C-alpha positions as CSV (number, residue, x, y, z in Angstrom):
1,M,63.0,100.3,55.9
2,N,63.9,98.1,58.8
3,P,65.5,99.8,61.9
4,P,69.2,99.0,62.3
5,A,69.9,96.0,64.5
6,T,70.9,96.8,68.0
7,L,74.2,95.4,69.0
8,P,74.4,93.4,72.3
9,P,76.4,95.2,75.0
10,P,80.0,94.1,75.2
11,L,80.9,91.4,77.7
12,R,82.3,92.8,81.0
13,R,86.0,92.3,81.0
14,I,88.0,93.4,84.1
15,A,91.7,93.0,84.5
16,H,93.9,92.7,87.6
17,L,97.5,93.8,87.0
18,D,100.1,92.9,89.5
19,M,103.8,93.9,89.1
20,D,106.2,91.0,89.5
21,A,108.3,91.1,92.7
22,F,108.0,94.9,92.3
23,Y,110.4,96.2,94.9
24,A,113.0,93.6,94.0
25,S,112.6,94.2,90.3
26,V,113.1,97.9,90.7
27,E,116.4,97.2,92.6
28,L,117.5,94.9,89.8
29,L,117.2,97.8,87.4
30,R,119.7,99.7,89.6
31,Y,121.9,96.6,90.1
32,P,121.6,94.5,87.0
33,Q,124.6,92.4,88.1
34,L,122.2,90.8,90.7
35,K,119.8,89.3,88.1
36,G,119.2,85.6,88.7
37,L,120.6,85.7,92.2
38,P,118.7,85.4,95.5
39,V,118.1,89.0,96.7
40,V,116.2,90.1,99.8
41,I,114.8,93.7,100.3
42,G,114.3,94.7,104.0
43,G,115.3,96.9,106.9
44,G,116.6,100.4,106.8
45,R,119.8,101.7,105.3
46,R,122.9,100.9,107.3
47,K,126.4,102.2,107.3
48,E,127.7,99.4,105.2
49,D,125.1,100.2,102.5
50,A,127.0,103.4,101.6
51,V,128.8,101.4,98.9
52,L,125.5,100.9,97.0
53,A,125.9,104.3,95.4
54,A,128.2,102.7,92.9
55,G,125.2,101.0,91.3
56,A,125.9,98.9,88.3
57,A,129.7,99.3,88.8
58,L,129.6,97.6,92.2
59,P,131.2,94.2,92.2
60,L,129.2,91.3,93.7
61,E,131.6,90.7,96.6
62,A,130.9,94.3,97.8
63,F,127.2,93.6,98.5
64,A,126.0,92.7,102.0
65,R,124.9,89.1,102.5
66,L,122.2,87.8,104.7
67,S,124.7,85.5,106.4
68,G,126.3,88.5,108.2
69,Y,123.0,90.1,109.3
70,T,122.2,90.6,113.0
71,G,119.0,92.4,114.0
72,R,115.3,92.3,114.0
73,G,114.5,93.6,110.5
74,V,111.7,92.1,108.4
75,I,111.7,91.2,104.7
76,T,109.7,93.5,102.5
77,T,110.1,91.4,99.4
78,A,112.5,89.0,97.7
79,T,113.4,87.9,94.2
80,Y,112.0,84.7,92.8
81,A,115.5,83.1,93.1
82,A,115.4,83.8,96.9
83,R,111.8,82.5,97.2
84,Q,112.9,79.1,96.1
85,F,114.7,78.8,99.4
86,G,111.5,79.5,101.4
87,V,112.3,83.1,101.9
88,G,109.3,85.5,101.7
89,S,107.6,88.8,102.6
90,A,107.1,89.6,106.3
91,M,109.7,87.0,107.4
92,G,112.3,88.0,109.9
93,L,115.7,88.6,108.3
94,M,117.4,86.4,110.9
95,K,115.2,83.5,109.9
96,A,115.8,84.2,106.2
97,A,119.6,84.2,106.9
98,R,119.3,80.6,108.1
99,L,117.3,79.6,105.0
100,C,119.4,81.4,102.5
101,P,122.6,82.8,104.0
102,Q,124.1,83.6,100.5
103,A,121.2,85.9,99.6
104,I,122.2,89.6,99.0
105,L,120.5,92.1,101.4
106,L,119.4,95.5,100.1
107,P,117.6,98.2,102.1
108,V,114.2,99.4,101.1
109,D,113.9,102.6,99.0
110,F,110.3,103.7,98.9
111,D,111.0,106.9,97.0
112,E,112.3,104.8,94.1
113,Y,109.4,102.4,94.3
114,R,106.8,105.2,94.2
115,K,108.5,106.7,91.2
116,Y,108.2,103.5,89.2
117,S,104.6,103.0,90.5
118,R,103.6,106.4,89.0
119,L,105.3,105.5,85.7
120,F,103.6,102.2,85.1
121,K,100.2,103.5,86.1
122,Q,100.6,106.5,83.8
123,E,101.2,104.1,80.9
124,I,98.1,102.0,81.8
125,T,95.7,105.0,81.9
126,E,97.0,106.3,78.5
127,I,95.6,103.0,77.0
128,A,92.7,102.2,79.4
129,P,91.6,105.2,81.4
130,L,89.3,103.3,83.8
131,M,91.9,102.2,86.4
132,E,91.5,101.6,90.1
133,D,94.6,102.1,92.2
134,R,95.0,99.3,94.7
135,G,98.4,100.1,96.1
136,V,102.0,100.7,94.9
137,D,102.2,97.6,92.7
138,E,98.7,96.5,91.6
139,V,95.6,97.9,89.9
140,Y,92.2,96.9,88.4
141,I,91.5,98.0,84.9
142,D,88.1,98.0,83.0
143,F,88.8,96.5,79.6
144,T,85.1,96.4,78.6
145,G,84.8,99.4,76.3
146,V,88.5,99.8,75.4
147,P,89.6,99.0,71.8
148,G,91.0,95.5,71.8
149,G,89.6,94.8,75.3
150,Q,87.3,92.1,73.9
151,R,89.8,90.4,71.6
152,E,90.8,87.0,72.8
153,G,88.9,87.7,76.0
154,G,91.1,90.6,76.8
155,R,94.5,88.9,76.1
156,V,95.4,91.2,73.2
157,L,95.0,94.4,75.3
158,A,96.7,92.8,78.3
159,R,99.7,92.0,76.0
160,L,99.8,95.6,74.8
161,I,99.8,97.0,78.3
162,Q,102.5,94.5,79.4
163,K,104.7,95.6,76.5
164,R,104.2,99.3,77.1
165,I,105.1,99.0,80.8
166,F,108.2,96.9,80.0
167,D,109.3,99.4,77.2
168,V,109.0,102.4,79.5
169,T,110.1,100.9,82.9
170,G,112.0,97.7,82.1
171,L,109.6,95.9,84.6
172,T,107.3,92.9,84.0
173,C,103.8,92.4,85.3
174,S,101.2,89.6,85.4
175,V,97.6,90.2,84.2
176,G,94.4,88.3,84.9
177,V,91.3,89.1,82.8
178,A,87.9,87.9,83.8
179,P,84.2,89.0,84.1
180,N,84.9,90.7,87.4
181,K,87.4,91.8,90.0
182,L,87.1,88.7,92.2
183,L,88.1,86.3,89.3
184,A,90.6,88.7,87.8
185,K,92.6,88.9,91.0
186,M,92.8,85.1,91.2
187,A,93.7,84.8,87.5
188,S,96.6,87.2,87.8
189,E,98.3,84.6,90.0
190,F,98.0,81.7,87.6
191,N,101.0,82.5,85.3
192,K,103.5,84.5,87.3
193,P,105.9,86.1,86.5
194,N,105.2,88.0,83.2
195,G,102.1,86.0,82.4
196,I,98.6,86.6,81.1
197,S,95.6,84.5,82.2
198,V,92.1,84.8,80.8
199,V,89.0,83.4,82.6
200,H,85.5,83.2,81.2
201,E,82.3,82.4,83.0
202,A,82.4,78.9,81.5
203,D,85.8,78.3,83.1
204,L,84.5,78.5,86.7
205,Q,84.3,74.8,87.3
206,T,87.6,73.9,85.6
207,K,89.9,76.8,86.6
208,I,88.4,78.2,89.9
209,W,86.6,75.4,91.8
210,P,89.7,73.2,92.2
211,L,91.6,76.0,94.0
212,A,91.9,76.3,97.8
213,C,89.4,78.5,99.5
214,R,92.2,80.8,100.6
215,K,92.7,81.9,97.0
216,V,89.6,84.0,97.2
217,N,90.5,87.5,98.2
218,G,88.5,87.9,101.4
219,I,88.9,84.5,102.9
220,G,91.7,84.8,105.5
221,P,93.4,82.2,107.8
222,K,90.6,82.3,110.4
223,A,87.8,81.8,107.8
224,E,89.8,79.2,106.1
225,A,90.2,77.2,109.3
226,R,86.4,77.5,110.0
227,L,85.6,76.3,106.5
228,A,88.1,73.4,106.8
229,A,86.4,72.4,110.1
230,Q,83.2,71.9,108.1
231,G,85.0,69.8,105.4
232,I,85.2,72.7,103.0
233,H,88.7,72.9,101.5
234,T,88.3,74.0,97.8
235,I,86.2,76.7,96.2
236,G,84.2,73.8,94.6
237,D,83.5,72.5,98.1
238,L,82.2,75.9,99.0
239,A,80.0,76.2,95.9
240,A,78.4,72.9,96.8
241,R,77.0,74.3,100.1
242,D,73.6,75.9,100.1
243,R,73.4,79.6,100.6
244,A,71.1,79.2,103.6
245,W,73.6,76.8,105.2
246,L,76.5,79.3,104.8
247,V,74.4,82.2,106.2
248,A,73.5,80.0,109.2
249,H,77.1,79.2,109.9
250,F,78.9,82.4,108.9
251,G,76.4,85.2,109.3
252,R,74.0,86.9,106.9
253,S,76.4,89.2,105.2
254,Y,79.6,87.0,105.1
255,G,77.7,83.8,104.4
256,A,75.9,85.3,101.4
257,W,79.2,86.7,100.1
258,L,80.9,83.3,100.5
259,H,78.2,81.8,98.3
260,D,78.5,84.5,95.7
261,A,82.3,84.3,95.6
262,A,82.3,80.5,95.2
263,W,80.0,81.0,92.1
264,G,82.2,83.8,90.7
265,R,79.7,86.6,91.3
266,D,81.1,90.1,91.9
267,E,79.4,93.3,90.7
268,R,81.9,95.7,92.2
269,P,82.8,98.5,89.7
270,V,86.3,99.7,88.9
271,V,86.6,102.8,91.0
272,T,88.9,105.5,89.6
273,E,88.7,107.7,92.7
274,S,89.0,106.2,96.2
275,E,89.6,107.5,99.6
276,P,92.0,106.0,102.2
277,V,90.3,104.5,105.2
278,S,93.3,105.3,107.4
279,V,96.9,106.4,107.4
280,S,99.5,104.6,109.4
281,R,103.2,104.3,110.1
282,E,105.0,101.5,111.9
283,T,108.5,100.3,112.5
284,T,110.1,97.0,113.6
285,F,113.0,97.5,116.0
286,E,116.5,95.9,115.5
287,R,116.1,94.6,119.1
288,D,113.2,94.2,121.5
289,L,112.6,97.3,123.5
290,H,111.1,97.9,126.9
291,A,109.0,100.9,127.9
292,V,111.1,101.6,131.1
293,H,114.6,100.5,130.2
294,D,114.5,102.0,126.7
295,K,112.3,105.0,127.5
296,A,114.3,107.7,125.7
297,E,114.8,105.6,122.5
298,L,111.1,104.6,122.4
299,G,110.0,108.2,123.0
300,A,112.0,109.4,120.1
301,V,110.6,106.7,117.8
302,F,107.0,107.3,119.0
303,T,107.3,111.0,118.4
304,H,108.8,110.4,114.9
305,L,106.0,108.0,114.0
306,C,103.3,110.6,115.0
307,E,105.1,113.3,113.0
308,R,105.3,111.1,109.9
309,V,101.6,110.2,110.1
310,A,100.7,113.9,110.6
311,A,102.9,114.8,107.6
312,D,101.1,112.2,105.5
313,L,97.7,113.5,106.4
314,Q,98.7,117.1,105.7
315,R,100.3,116.2,102.4
316,K,97.1,114.4,101.3
317,G,94.7,116.9,102.7
318,Y,93.1,114.8,105.4
319,V,92.3,115.0,109.1
320,G,91.2,112.1,111.3
321,R,89.3,111.5,114.5
322,T,90.3,108.0,115.5
323,I,93.9,107.7,116.8
324,G,95.3,104.2,117.5
325,V,98.5,102.4,118.3
326,K,99.8,98.9,117.5
327,L,102.3,96.9,119.5
328,R,103.8,93.5,118.6
329,Y,105.4,91.8,121.6
330,D,108.5,89.6,121.6
331,D,106.3,86.5,121.3
332,F,104.8,88.0,118.0
333,K,101.4,88.6,119.5
334,S,100.0,91.9,118.5
335,V,97.6,94.3,120.3
336,T,95.9,97.5,119.2
337,R,94.1,100.3,121.1
338,D,92.4,103.4,119.8
339,Q,90.3,106.3,120.8
340,T,88.0,108.8,119.0
341,L,88.6,112.5,119.5
342,P,85.8,115.1,119.5
343,Q,87.3,116.9,116.5
344,A,89.4,115.6,113.6
345,T,93.1,116.6,113.5
346,A,96.3,116.3,111.5
347,D,98.4,117.9,114.2
348,A,101.4,115.8,115.3
349,A,101.2,117.0,118.9
350,Q,97.5,116.1,119.2
351,I,98.1,112.8,117.5
352,R,100.9,112.0,120.0
353,R,98.8,112.9,123.0
354,A,95.9,110.7,121.9
355,A,98.2,107.9,120.9
356,G,100.0,108.2,124.3
357,Q,96.7,107.7,126.0
358,C,96.2,104.6,124.0
359,L,99.6,103.2,125.1
360,K,98.5,103.5,128.7
361,R,95.8,100.8,128.0
362,V,98.3,98.1,126.9
363,D,100.8,96.0,128.9
364,L,104.0,97.9,128.9
365,T,105.8,95.6,131.3
366,R,106.8,93.3,128.4
367,R,109.3,93.8,125.7
368,F,108.0,94.5,122.2
369,R,109.5,94.4,118.7
370,L,107.1,96.7,116.7
371,L,105.3,100.0,117.3
372,G,102.8,101.7,115.0
373,V,100.6,104.7,115.0
374,R,97.3,104.9,113.0
375,V,94.8,107.7,112.2
376,G,91.3,106.6,111.0
377,S,87.8,108.0,110.5
378,L,89.3,110.3,107.9
379,Q,87.8,113.5,106.6
380,R,89.0,115.5,103.6
381,L,89.6,119.2,104.1
382,G,87.3,121.3,101.9
383,P,88.3,124.6,100.1
384,D,87.4,126.6,103.2
385,G,89.7,124.4,105.4
386,R,86.8,122.7,107.1
387,P,86.7,118.9,107.2
388,V,84.2,117.2,104.9
389,P,83.1,113.6,105.8
390,L,84.1,111.0,103.2
391,E,81.4,109.4,101.2
392,L,82.7,105.8,101.1
393,P,81.0,102.9,99.4
394,A,79.9,100.0,101.6
395,S,82.9,97.7,102.5
396,D,83.2,94.3,101.0
397,P,84.7,91.1,102.4
398,G,86.8,90.8,99.2
399,G,89.3,93.4,100.2
400,Q,89.8,96.9,101.6
401,R,88.0,99.5,99.5
402,S,91.2,101.6,99.8
403,L,94.7,101.3,101.2
404,D,96.7,102.9,103.9
405,L,99.7,104.8,102.9
406,L,103.0,102.9,102.7
407,T,104.5,101.9,106.0
408,E,108.2,101.7,106.2
409,P,111.1,101.1,108.5
410,L,112.5,104.2,110.2
411,F,116.0,103.1,110.9
């Protein structure tokens, strides 16, 4: 009797799922009367936002408009209707008010966003348990061995997950399915919102190479400018360069990675358990502040930031040795300073003392618009209460191996 034929291993199918305009979409569940309208989410809750408790019963004329906004707040996200006016994330609210004065302005509500984040991720893991959490609104999923994960290149399973998330939360998402994380993340942007895109290895030249280099997660503005200076504008241009040439011009590690990325190579696994590399909190002020003239206000904000970081660490069971600060001046230039302590800590007072020493090493004669506090070199507390160094995988240029906790405005 002949032995049974051995089936070939299934093709590797990795999905990147990205929620569509997540924060704004959550707000539209609460205020369905705003659907289809330009809506901007940003800044802290203000006195005039007290009327928002009326929810779906609130008439349109009662919502605050961008045209009446004065302050230094920053946009967290915006609906697709608002984006058509050039409004986008990280833009100052004053600038957005000039571009789209009729847009409705809502304050951020991170508790609500976290609630929906937990909901959609729970639905995913019930269908496909190998999921890597990449933040509040995006994940990677390993479709390879999941029933339906190979059908139509993964489209069938992606459609099922989309439907389940919508049925449970009322939210839409976009999914890219490809042989690896690198290509899946690019694919998830192809058909937003509420789209599914499937990329196979044979699609590299037709679907990936015509894209701008910046579409590769890991090629930022500085690298993009350096590539452009060498006449490299698309991923296809990058793929045409020899690996040795890229290594000579961009270094052994990054140059080799650029070559692999251009050819769609990425062996990173979907990691179900990851450790944060740092924890941070920051806030953008409603007006530029000065270390001398606004000493009391800044001191209170600084203390509060340190306390919030300490609370985050304690809640997650971490301590950290590297304490740092971040300032953004009134000309939008940013500076960071940090120092490493002899022993790791999650104590607010110790964090404030160390962060205060960092502040002494920056120019405090100028006004600044943003202040942040960060704790890195994290260690997890073991059962005996002693810190245990994290065993982190080697970092990759294609993105952080894990994410900081959410940063949010304080006022």
